Structures are given as C-alpha cells and as structure tokens.
N, C-alpha and C positions, 0 to 999 in steps of 0.2 A: 469356637465350639468348646463346650464344657469338658474339663478333664474327667478321667474315669471316676475320681472321687466325688464328682458332682453329677452323677447319674442316679436317678431315683425312679422307683416304681410306686405309684400311688394306687392303692387297692380301694376301689369304690368310686362311683361316678354320681353320687348325690351331691348336695350343696357343699358338704364338708370336703369331699374328695376333690371336686372341681376347684374350690377356692384354695385348698392347700396346693394343688398342682399349679395353679396360677401364680401363687406367691413364689414358688420355687422356679417355675419357668421364666417368669419375668425378672428373676434375680440371676439368670444366666445358667440355670441348671438344665440338663437334658432330662426330660420327664416323659414317662410313659404312664398312662392311666389304664389299668386293667379292671374290668368290671363285668359282672354277670349280666347286667342290663344297661342299656343306654340311659342317659339322664332323664329323658321324658317318661321312662318306665320305673323310676325310683320312687321311694316314699316322698322325696323332696318335691316331686312334681305335683303331688296332691295336697301340699301344705297350703295354709290360708292365703298368704303368709304376712305376718306383720312383725316388725321389730318391737319388742316389749321389754321393759326392765324386769330383772329377775324378781321372783317372789321373795318375801322376807327370809324364808329358810334357805334360799339359794344364794344369798348375797355375800358369799366369800369374796375376799379382795380380788382374787384372780378372775372370778366370774364377772364382777363389775368392770374389771379392766378389759376383758374380752368384749363385754357388752358396749362399753364406751367406744372402743376402737371400731367396732362394727357400725355403730351409729355414725361416726365420722365418715366412714367409707360410703355408706348408703346415702348420706347427705350429698356427697359428690356425685354418686351415680344417678341420683334423682334429677340432676341437671340435664341428663341425656334421656329423652323419652324412649329411645330404642332399648334401654336396659330393662324396662318393665318395672322400674322402681319409681315411686312417687312419694312425696311428703304429703301425707293426708291428714285432714282434721279428724280427731278421734274423741269419742266419748267413752270413758271407762267407768263402770259402776260395779257395785257389789261389796261383799264383806271385806275384801282385801283392798278396796279403793278408798277406805277411810283415811283421815289425816294421820292417824297414828301408825298406819302401815306404810306411808310413803316417804318419810323424811330421808332415809339413807339412800334412796334412789332418786329423790326429787331433783337433785342437781344435774342429772344427766338427761332428764326428759324435756324435750323442747316445748316451750310455750305452756308449761304446766300451770294450771290454775283450777281452783274449785269450780265445779259447774254450778250455775244458778239453780236454785230449787226447782224452778219451772222447767229446766232442761232435763231433769232426772225423771225417767219413766216411773210410773206407778209400780210400787213393789220394791223399790230400792231406796235406801236411806242416804247413800253418799255417791258422789261422782266427781270425776275430774275431766277437764278438757285438756287436750295437748295436740301436738303435731308430730306424727311419727312416720317412719318409713313403712310403706305398704308395698309388697312385692308380688307382682303377677308371675307366679313361678314358671309356667311354661315359657313365657317370653324371657324371663331372667335366665333360666337354664340354657336357652338357645343363645343368649348373649354371652354367657360364660363359655359355652362350647366354642363359639366363634372366636372369642378373645384368646382362648387356649390354642386354637389352631393358628392364629396369628403369631403366637409365641413359639410355634413349632411343635406343639404337643397334640397328638391325636388320641382319641379314646378307642381302646381296643376291647372287643367282646372276648374276654378271657377270664372265665370263672376261676377263682383261686381256691384250691383245696387246702393249702397250707402256706403260711407266710414264708416258709423255707423255700418254696418254689419261686416266690418273688425275689428272695435274697440271692438266688442263683443268677438272676438277671441284672441286679444292680446292688451296689454297696449300701444304699439307703432305701428302706421300704417304709412307706407311710400307710398306716392302717386306718382307713376311713370306711371300713366295711359296714358301719351302722349296726343293724341288728345281727348281721352275720359275724360281727367281730366276736360275739360270745363264743361261738363254736370254734372260730379260728385260733383263739388264744386260751380257750378253756376258762373263760370268765363267766361263772354261773350267776353273777349279779346282773347280767344283761337280760332284759325281758321286754316283750312287746307291749305296747299300749295301743290298742285298737282305736282308730279314729275314723269318723265318717263325716263327709261334707255333702251338702246339697247345693248344686250350682244352678242359679237362676239368671234369667236375662236381667239387665240393669235398667230399672225404670227411671233413671236419672239421679241416683244416689251418689254422693261424693264422700260423706262422712262415714267412717267406720265405727262400729259399736262392739265393745268387748265387756262382758261380765267376768269379773274375777271372783272365784270361789274355790273351796276345797273339795267340791263334789265331783262326781264322774260326768256330770252334764252341766252345760252352761249355754248362754246365748251369745252369739257373735255373728257379725256379718262384715265382709270386706268387699266394698264395691270397686271393682276394676272397670276399665272402660267398656268392656264387652260382656261382663258377667259379674255376678255377686256370689261370693263364696260364703255359704251359711253353715254354721255349726252350733255347738260342738259337743263332742263326747270323747271320753278316754276310758277304755276298759282294760285294766291291767291283766296280763297273762293270756289274753285271747289271741290265738294265731289265725283263726278263720277270718278271711278278709271279705266274706260275703256281706253285701249291704243288707241292712235290716230295715224293712219297710216301716216298722213301728218307730224306729229311731228317726227315719226321714220325716214321718208325720210330726213327731215331737219337735224336731228342729224347725220345721216350717211353721208350726203353731207359735213357738216362742218368738221367732224372728218377725213374723207378721204381726204379732201383738205389739212389739216394740216399734216396727216400721210398717204401717198399714199399706204403703205403696208397694211392698213386696207381695201383697195379696193379688196384684194384677200381673205380677211377673210370671213368666213361664219357666217350668223346670226343664233345664237342659240335660242334666245328668246327675247321678249320685256317685260319688267317688269314695274310696276307702284306702287306708294305709295303716302300717304298723310303725309307730314311733319307736326308736331304739332307746329304751329307758335304762337308767343305771343310777345307783344312789348318788354318784357324782360323775361329772365329765372326766374322762381320762385323756389328758394330754401330757405325755411323758415319753422318754426315750429309754430303750433297753437293748442290750446286745442280742443279736440274732445270728448265731454262728459267727462267721467273719464279717457279717454285715451289721447294720444298726437299724433298729425299727423305731419309728416315731408313731406312737398311738394317738389317734384323734377320733374318739367315739364316745357314745353314751350321752348324747345331747338331749335325749327325750324330745319334748316338743319345742326345744330352744335352738334347733340346728341353724336356722337362718339368723336368729338374733346373735348367736355366738360365732358365726362362721368366719368372719374376717379377723376377729381377735384371736381365735384358736389357730387359724391358718398362719397368722404372723408368728405365733409361737412355734408352730411346726417348722417353719422355715429357719427360725433361730436354732431350734434343737437339731435339725438336720445338718446344720453347718457347724455344730459344736465340735471342737477339736477332740480327737479320740484320746 
C-alpha cells in the first residue's frame, strides 16, 4: 500500500484525468478520481478522435515531446482491439498540409508521404497520406475506466468547488478539470471552443479524412467500426451546447462531397461539446497549502493527442521531492 505521501486526488474524469490517474496508480500511488460527471458524460466522450501532430504555431519542444510519447502508447494500445484504438490510414489536406508546413513534425508521423494528385479531392491543392491512431472514445474511456479499477482506483461523483477541498483529502492534487479549471484556479485565459459532430452509420469506410485550416469550420470524418464521426466546427467563447441544425447540414454536405458513400449512411445522432481552450497547455506544479497541486489542463482540441505525454509529466511532477 502506498504511504501517505503517495496519495493523490485527481480532479476530472475526462481523458486527461483518467490517463493521469492511471500513470499514478500503476506507479503504486493510491489514487482517487473526483469528478462532476462520469467519463461517458465528459467532453472527451464526444471527441472525434484522432492523434494528430501539433500545428506549426503549437510546436514547442514540450508539445512535440508529449505528442511523440502519446503516439508510442497509442501504437501499443492499437494491438488490443478492446481498447478502441486502431492505426488507421489517413488522408490530410488543406492549407496547413503543404510541404512547407510539415517538416518539423514529419519525423513523428507514421508512413507519411505526399498524396498522389489523383487522391486529393477537388478544391484542395495539397495532401498527405499517413497512418495514425484513431480512437473510438466511448470504447476507449470504458477501457481506461476498467484499467483504472484494476489498478485499485474508482471514479467518484464528487463535484469539486475548490482545489483546497481536494487538498484536505490528499497531499497531492492533480487538476484535470478541463474547462472547469478556469474557475477553480482563477485562470481567465481558459475559454470554451464549441464543437459539433454528426454521427453516421459506417457504409464500409476505413480511411479517415482531415482538412487542416485556420478557419472555424473544416471537413473531417473518422470511420470507427460501428459509426462515422463527421465534423467539424470550433466556435470560441460559445457556452451554449445546443446542436445547431444548420451546422449539421453544412457538415453533412462537406463530408458527403468528399466521400459520396456517406450519402447513403443514416444519421444516428448529433453530439456537441466544449473544448477547454487556453493559449498554451498548463502542466506544472505549485504549492496548495500544505499539499502540492499538479495542473494538467488547457488542451483545447488536442486532449487525446497529448494525453499520455502530459500524464507522464504529471506523474513525474507529483513525485518531485518537496
């Protein structure tokens, strides 16, 4: 059993919270996860989700480090179908997919090569093929929850009003509260990015498609075994999670233009969520009364991509000598 100094409370049960809790629990820590909602009700549950290299403006050394480590872990997880992770063929197009935008990240992207001109849909000038982890989030969150339970950690419905409350229960608090972290720590740089996906039946697709641009809307679809997640949109500052039928129509039109087989697919549901945006991801430690708080939030739309890399740093910071 872990000694008292290796007790931790992780706040938040999205992908960052679960992964951070796992890294601690499997290193011998006694971990409790406190969350306002269960994993399947978090923003993580409605993510696409696909591992993707950071955009040029996000390629700080530590971000690349987190991204690369997550890629290695997802590659291992993809060997077990029960995880919901698979290595999928990908076609990436758009203004950020040109050769001049890729060099600094190219070394970490599996099987990266320029797409043949015939493979690039009309309306796009550049494209790349690769093989990347694609994560079926409901299955993946269930896998993480089961793996946590095996490590002796249960998820408790325990909304946290202040981190000091968690510090009363353990000497180490890990703040993975996502969008809620802004209010918890008084960080006014945290803001919501509204997202909406349309879920279709899968007509037999295996290759994912991702358009990279700097706009608020783009085309993407991620074909999982039982469904295709179609997107995408990102509206900064919007707190209302009500699905917009006009956005649904635009998503369907764009995706069906790229992949006509989606025209025969049935709409299963429309899902929305608020990505926790911040100018930069915050992974750092600071005193919290007599306790120590390790922050891990502000991942925007990169929570899955950065999850294992950030969680490894969380475990390292949690164990730092005082």
